[in-house]
C-alpha positions in Angstrom: 16.5 10.0 3.8 17.7 10.2 7.3 17.2 7.6 10.0 14.9 10.0 11.8 12.7 10.5 8.7 12.5 6.8 8.1 11.4 6.2 11.7 8.8 8.9 11.4 7.4 7.3 8.2 7.3 3.9 9.8 5.3 5.3 12.7 3.1 7.1 10.1 2.6 3.7 8.5 1.3 2.2 11.8 -1.2 5.1 12.1 -2.3 4.9 8.5 -2.9 1.2 8.7 -5.0 1.6 11.9 -7.0 4.4 10.2 -8.1 2.2 7.3 -10.5 0.1 9.5 -9.1 -1.2 12.8 -9.4 2.0 14.8 -9.9 5.6 13.7 -11.4 5.8 10.2 -10.7 9.5 10.3 -9.8 9.8 6.6 -6.1 10.3 7.6 -5.3 7.3 5.5 -6.6 8.8 2.3 -3.8 9.2 -0.3 -4.3 12.9 -0.5 -3.5 13.3 3.2 -0.8 10.7 3.4 1.1 12.1 0.5 1.1 15.6 2.0 2.3 14.3 5.4 5.1 12.3 3.7 6.1 15.5 2.0 6.3 17.4 5.3 8.4 14.6 6.8 10.8 14.7 3.8 10.8 18.6 3.7 9.0 18.6 0.3 5.4 19.4 1.3 4.3 20.6 -2.2 5.8 17.6 -4.0 4.2 15.3 -1.4 0.8 16.8 -1.9 1.2 16.4 -5.7 2.0 12.7 -5.3 -0.8 12.3 -2.8 -3.2 13.7 -5.4 -1.8 11.3 -8.0 -2.4 8.2 -5.9 -5.8 9.6 -4.7 -6.8 9.6 -8.4 -5.5 6.0 -8.8 -7.3 4.6 -5.8 -10.4 6.8 -5.9 -12.6 4.1 -7.3 -12.0 1.7 -4.5 -15.1 0.9 -2.5 -14.3 -0.9 0.8 -17.8 -2.3 1.2 -18.6 -5.5 3.1 -16.1 -8.3 2.4 -14.7 -6.7 -0.7 -10.9 -7.1 -1.1 -9.0 -3.9 -1.9 -5.4 -2.7 -1.8 -4.2 -0.6 1.1 -4.2 2.8 -0.6 -2.7 4.6 2.4 0.4 2.4 2.8 0.7 2.4 -1.0 0.8 6.2 -1.1 3.3 6.3 1.8 5.8 4.0 0.1 5.3 5.4 -3.4 5.6 9.0 -2.4 8.6 8.4 -0.1 10.4 6.7 -3.0 9.6 9.4 -5.5 10.6 12.2 -3.1 13.9 10.5 -2.1 15.4 10.5 -5.5 18.5 12.7 -6.0 17.6 16.2 -7.3 20.0 15.7 -10.2 17.9 13.0 -11.8 14.3 12.8 -13.1 11.7 11.5 -10.6 11.6 7.7 -10.7 7.9 7.6 -11.7 7.8 4.0 -12.8 9.6 2.7 -9.8 7.6 4.8 -7.4 4.3 3.5 -8.9 5.5 -0.1 -8.9 6.5 0.1 -5.2 3.2 1.7 -4.4 1.2 -1.0 -6.2 3.2 -3.8 -4.5 2.8 -2.2 -1.1 -1.0 -1.8 -1.6 -1.3 -5.5 -2.5 0.8 -6.5 0.6 -1.3 -4.3 2.8 -4.4 -6.0 1.5 -3.1 -9.5 2.4 -1.8 -8.3 5.8 -5.2 -6.7 6.5 -6.9 -10.0 5.7 -4.5 -11.8 8.0 -5.3 -9.3 10.8 -9.0 -9.8 10.4 -8.7 -13.6 10.7 -6.5 -13.1 13.7 -9.0 -10.8 15.4 -11.7 -13.3 14.6 -9.9 -16.0 16.5 -9.3 -13.6 19.4 -13.0 -12.8 19.5 -13.8 -16.5 20.0 -11.3 -16.7 22.8 -12.7 -13.5 24.5 -16.2 -14.9 24.4 -15.1 -17.9 26.2 -13.3 -15.8 28.8 -16.4 -13.6 29.4 -18.5 -16.7 29.7 -16.1 -17.9 32.4 -16.6 -14.6 34.3 -13.6 -12.5 33.1 -15.3 -9.2 32.2 -12.0 -7.4 31.6 -11.2 -9.7 28.6 -12.8 -7.5 25.9 -10.8 -4.4 27.0 -7.6 -6.3 27.0 -8.3 -7.8 23.6 -9.1 -4.5 22.1 -5.9 -3.0 23.3 -3.9 -5.9 22.1 -5.6 -5.8 18.8 -4.8 -2.2 18.3 -1.1 -2.8 19.1 -1.1 -5.8 16.8 -2.5 -3.6 13.9 0.0 -0.9 14.6 2.9 -3.4 14.5 1.7 -4.9 11.2 1.3 -1.4 9.7 4.7 -0.4 10.8 6.2 -3.7 9.5 4.7 -3.3 6.1 5.9 0.3 5.9 9.4 -0.7 7.0 9.6 -3.5 4.4 8.2 -1.2 1.6 10.6 1.6 2.4 13.6 -0.8 2.6 12.9 -2.4 -0.8 11.8 0.9 -2.4 14.7 3.0 -1.3 17.2 0.1 -1.8 16.1 -0.3 -5.4 16.1 3.4 -6.0 19.9 3.4 -6.6 19.5 0.8 -9.2 16.8 2.6 -11.3 17.9 6.2 -11.3 19.8 5.8 -14.6 17.2 3.5 -16.3 13.8 4.1 -18.0 12.2 3.7 -14.6 13.7 7.1 -13.7 11.4 9.5 -15.6 8.1 9.6 -17.5 7.0 6.1 -18.7 6.6 5.5 -22.5 3.0 5.6 -23.7 3.2 1.9 -24.8 4.3 0.8 -21.3 1.3 2.7 -19.8 -1.1 1.1 -22.2 0.2 -2.4 -21.5 0.2 -1.8 -17.7 -3.4 -0.5 -17.9 -4.5 -3.5 -19.9 -2.9 -5.9 -17.4 -4.6 -4.1 -14.5 -8.0 -4.2 -16.3 -7.6 -7.9 -17.2 -6.7 -9.0 -13.7 -9.0 -6.7 -11.7 -12.0 -7.2 -14.0 -11.8 -11.0 -13.6 -11.5 -10.7 -9.8 -14.9 -9.1 -9.9 -16.8 -11.1 -12.5 -15.0 -14.4 -13.1 -13.8 -17.3 -10.9 -12.1 -20.7 -11.3 -9.8 -21.5 -14.2 -10.9 -18.4 -16.2 -9.5 -16.3 -13.4 -6.2 -18.1 -13.5 -6.0 -17.6 -17.2 -6.6 -13.9 -16.8 -3.8 -13.7 -14.3 -1.6 -15.4 -16.9 -2.6 -12.8 -19.5 -1.9 -10.0 -17.1 1.5 -11.4 -16.3 2.4 -11.6 -20.1 1.3 -8.0 -20.5 3.5 -6.9 -17.6 6.5 -8.8 -18.9 5.9 -7.1 -22.3 5.9 -3.7 -20.6 9.1 -4.6 -18.8 10.6 -5.5 -22.2 9.7 -2.2 -23.7 11.3 -0.3 -20.8 14.5 -2.3 -21.0 
């Protein structure tokens, strides 16, 4: 991946993050679209569309309703697709590593999005005070600053994900992460995801912590099978 391509993907990350909820909500952030755009940037449009379709299927069940917490599917697709499409042509696609990078990026995007919402909430209180004091231009300035803030956070998450994902790519191309995952690993990973996400919806307190422990054990077991 060239420096120009990495810069374009970072800018794309800023736009995708804003499209999730802070600004556009134009469906540009859907994995199907993001994967195709990543493919165009990396001169592999067909492969990008294929990876976008894969992540669209993974995140299709997410319902961003009300105060629900959910991974950032757009940034996850950007990072995962970029890693998958950046592997050398002489090796099998790093499916396991690409999916791992995507899941981690989606979780990071979730936390960054929550941070931005809290930050915007504090800004709203400040703006109300300014308007009460007679400064009627405060809302416009706050909106502009909020959009720039969101763009910077989206670009930052993308830059971190690409750095880690592409940096680790050289370490995994000759390992089981570079190629189709064994069925046993997929089953354990699915069980871990079901355990953790199910308890996030229906359980709280110590039971939730126990479920996270079970999920961690299953993930470690999957890593052991891949090693």
